[in-house]
C-alpha positions as CSV (number, residue, x, y, z in Angstrom):
1,X,24.6,6.8,15.1
2,X,21.3,8.5,14.5
3,X,18.1,7.5,16.4
4,X,15.3,5.6,14.7
5,X,12.9,8.5,15.1
6,X,15.3,11.0,13.6
7,X,15.9,8.7,10.7
8,X,12.2,8.4,9.8
9,X,11.6,12.1,10.5
10,X,14.0,12.9,7.7
11,X,11.9,11.1,5.1
12,X,8.6,11.9,3.6
13,X,7.8,8.6,2.0
14,X,10.1,5.6,2.8
15,X,7.1,3.4,1.9
16,X,6.7,0.1,3.8
17,X,9.4,-0.5,6.4
18,X,10.7,-3.3,8.6
19,X,12.7,-2.5,11.9
20,X,14.4,-5.3,13.7
21,X,16.5,-4.8,16.9
22,X,17.2,-5.3,20.5
23,X,16.2,-2.9,23.4
24,X,18.5,-2.0,26.2
25,X,17.5,-5.1,28.1
26,X,18.5,-7.3,25.2
27,X,15.0,-8.3,24.1
28,X,14.5,-8.9,20.4
29,X,11.7,-7.0,18.6
30,X,10.4,-6.2,15.2
31,X,8.1,-3.6,13.7
32,X,6.5,-3.3,10.3
33,X,4.8,-0.2,9.1
34,X,2.8,0.5,5.9
35,X,2.4,3.8,4.2
36,X,0.4,4.9,1.3
37,X,-0.3,7.9,-1.0
38,X,-3.2,6.6,-3.2
39,X,-6.8,6.0,-1.8
40,X,-6.3,2.3,-2.6
41,X,-3.1,1.9,-0.7
42,X,-4.3,3.9,2.2
43,X,-7.4,1.6,2.4
44,X,-5.7,-0.9,4.8
45,X,-5.4,-1.8,8.5
46,X,-3.6,-4.6,10.3
47,X,-5.6,-7.4,11.9
48,X,-4.6,-10.4,14.1
49,X,-5.6,-13.5,12.5
50,X,-4.7,-16.5,14.7
51,X,-0.9,-16.8,14.7
52,X,-0.5,-14.4,12.0
53,X,-1.0,-10.7,11.4
54,X,-2.4,-9.7,8.1
55,X,-3.5,-6.6,6.2
56,X,-7.2,-6.2,5.4
57,X,-9.3,-3.7,3.6
58,X,-10.6,-0.8,5.8
59,X,-13.5,-0.4,3.2
60,X,-13.8,-3.7,1.2
61,X,-16.2,-1.9,-1.3
62,X,-13.5,0.0,-2.8
63,X,-10.9,-2.8,-3.3
64,X,-10.2,-3.4,-7.0
65,X,-7.1,-5.6,-7.0
66,X,-6.2,-7.1,-3.6
67,X,-3.1,-9.0,-4.8
68,X,-0.5,-6.6,-3.7
69,X,-2.2,-4.9,-0.7
70,X,-3.9,-7.8,1.2
71,X,-1.5,-10.4,2.6
72,X,-0.1,-12.1,5.7
73,X,2.6,-9.6,7.0
74,X,3.7,-11.8,9.9
75,X,3.9,-15.5,10.5
76,X,5.7,-17.7,12.9
77,X,7.3,-21.0,12.2
78,X,8.8,-22.9,15.1
79,X,9.8,-19.8,16.9
80,X,11.2,-18.2,13.8
81,X,9.5,-15.0,12.8
82,X,8.7,-14.1,9.1
83,X,8.0,-10.4,8.5
84,X,7.5,-9.1,4.9
85,X,5.7,-6.5,2.8
86,X,3.8,-9.0,0.7
87,X,2.6,-12.5,0.0
88,X,6.2,-13.8,0.0
89,X,5.5,-14.4,3.7
90,X,3.6,-17.4,2.7
91,X,6.2,-18.4,0.2
92,X,8.9,-18.5,3.0
93,X,6.5,-20.2,5.4
94,X,5.7,-22.9,2.9
95,X,9.4,-23.4,2.1
96,X,10.2,-23.9,5.7
97,X,7.4,-26.4,6.0
98,X,9.0,-28.5,3.3
99,X,12.5,-28.2,4.7
100,X,13.7,-25.6,2.3
101,X,15.5,-22.2,3.1
102,X,14.8,-18.4,3.3
103,X,17.1,-17.8,0.5
104,X,15.7,-20.5,-1.9
105,X,12.1,-19.4,-1.2
106,X,12.9,-15.9,-2.3
107,X,14.8,-17.1,-5.4
108,X,11.3,-18.0,-6.7
109,X,10.0,-14.4,-6.2
110,X,10.7,-11.1,-7.8
111,X,9.8,-7.4,-7.1
112,X,6.1,-6.4,-7.3
113,X,4.5,-6.1,-10.6
114,X,3.3,-2.5,-10.2
115,X,4.7,-0.5,-13.1
116,X,6.2,2.1,-12.9
117,X,7.1,1.8,-9.3
118,X,8.2,-1.9,-9.3
119,X,8.1,-1.9,-5.6
120,X,10.9,-4.0,-4.0
121,X,9.9,-7.0,-1.9
122,X,11.5,-6.7,1.6
123,X,11.6,-9.6,4.0
124,X,13.1,-10.2,7.4
125,X,13.6,-13.5,9.3
126,X,14.1,-13.2,13.1
127,X,15.6,-16.3,14.7
128,X,15.8,-15.7,18.5
129,X,17.2,-19.2,19.4
130,X,19.8,-19.5,16.7
131,X,22.9,-21.4,17.5
132,X,25.9,-19.5,18.5
133,X,27.6,-18.0,15.5
134,X,24.6,-18.6,13.3
135,X,22.3,-15.8,11.9
136,X,19.9,-14.3,14.4
137,X,18.5,-12.0,11.7
138,X,18.2,-12.3,7.9
139,X,17.1,-9.6,5.7
140,X,16.4,-9.5,1.9
141,X,15.5,-7.0,-0.7
142,X,14.3,-8.0,-4.1
143,X,14.4,-5.0,-6.5
144,X,14.2,-4.1,-10.2
145,X,17.5,-3.0,-11.8
146,X,17.3,-2.4,-15.5
147,X,14.3,-4.7,-15.8
148,X,16.1,-7.6,-14.0
149,X,15.5,-8.9,-10.5
150,X,18.5,-8.3,-8.2
151,X,18.3,-10.1,-4.9
152,X,20.3,-8.8,-1.9
153,X,20.6,-10.9,1.3
154,X,22.0,-9.8,4.6
155,X,22.9,-12.0,7.6
156,X,23.5,-10.9,11.2
157,X,24.9,-13.3,13.8
158,X,24.1,-10.7,16.6
159,X,22.4,-7.3,17.2
160,X,23.8,-5.0,19.9
161,X,21.6,-3.7,22.6
162,X,19.8,-0.4,21.9
163,X,20.3,-1.0,18.2
164,X,18.1,-1.8,15.3
165,X,18.3,-2.3,11.5
166,X,15.9,-0.9,9.0
167,X,14.9,-1.9,5.4
168,X,12.3,-0.1,3.4
169,X,10.7,0.0,0.0
170,X,11.6,3.5,-1.3
171,X,14.3,6.1,-1.0
172,X,11.8,8.9,-0.4
173,X,9.0,10.8,-2.0
174,X,9.8,11.0,-5.7
175,X,7.8,10.6,-8.9
176,X,8.3,7.9,-10.1
177,X,9.3,6.3,-6.8
178,X,13.0,5.2,-6.5
179,X,13.7,1.8,-4.9
180,X,15.6,1.7,-1.6
181,X,19.3,1.4,-2.7
182,X,21.1,1.2,0.6
183,X,22.2,-1.7,2.8
184,X,20.0,-2.0,6.0
185,X,20.4,1.1,8.0
186,X,21.7,0.8,11.5
187,X,20.0,3.1,14.1
188,X,19.9,3.7,17.9
189,X,16.8,3.2,19.9
190,X,17.8,6.0,22.3
191,X,16.9,3.9,25.4
192,X,13.5,2.8,24.3
193,X,12.5,-0.5,25.8
194,X,8.8,-1.6,25.7
195,X,7.3,-2.6,22.4
196,X,4.6,0.1,23.1
197,X,7.3,2.8,23.3
198,X,9.2,1.6,20.3
199,X,6.1,1.1,18.2
200,X,4.7,4.5,19.1
201,X,8.0,6.3,18.6
202,X,8.4,4.9,15.1
203,X,4.8,5.5,14.1
204,X,4.8,9.0,15.3
205,X,8.0,9.7,13.5
206,X,6.6,8.7,10.1
207,X,5.1,11.4,7.9
208,X,1.6,12.0,9.2
209,X,0.1,12.4,5.7
210,X,1.3,9.0,4.5
211,X,1.5,6.7,7.5
212,X,-1.3,4.1,7.6
213,X,-0.6,1.3,10.2
214,X,2.2,-0.3,12.3
215,X,2.5,-3.6,14.1
216,X,5.2,-4.4,16.6
217,X,6.2,-7.5,18.6
218,X,8.6,-8.1,21.5
219,X,9.7,-11.7,20.8
220,X,10.9,-12.2,24.4
221,X,7.8,-11.0,26.2
222,X,5.4,-12.0,23.4
223,X,3.7,-8.6,23.8
224,X,2.3,-7.3,20.4
225,X,0.9,-4.0,19.4
226,X,-1.0,-2.9,16.4
227,X,-1.6,0.9,15.6
228,X,-4.1,1.7,12.9
229,X,-4.6,5.3,11.8
230,X,-8.1,4.5,10.6
231,X,-10.6,3.3,13.1
232,X,-13.9,1.4,12.4
């Protein structure tokens, strides 16, 4: 099994990506990284906002259409963590608030309306206190195939120590961009433990020309980290 760093080092532009796993101590964590090639998509940083983490404009004066780039990336609902690459974070949160499910929430959403890329919506649900045999991790990818939305759901009842799963928006740097077509990719952490080590390792392995920001959280220790390549 390849390491998480080697996986990302082999890609020029995987786009936005979510990594969820366990360190060697068995602690659950997640990271979410954003990448960008245009000046608009690069004009973003992560910011802590109460119990959520959201994207915001580094320079608000050059934002034209914030609908696909400004959103809550992370929200917590009763110790269940929602991590996504768009405003479907709020769709899932609102569904939970009304007693509905992750799957039903995403049945109301499609891929992003950004012709010609038709960027997939990627989402993860981390459930640290799941009942035995139930899903501890759910992942979803909503993508465009032949102008129809195809929804792919993945459920994991356990994650092995020193292991993580990755979903991302694109296969790599192509023109036009090609949607991620694989199942979640399983990788090794190579013994990384703290969320600082894991987050820095992943961020440093992303293409330096295209990486923008990364957030990470160790769910067990409640330690969070935000890495923004642009500083105010």
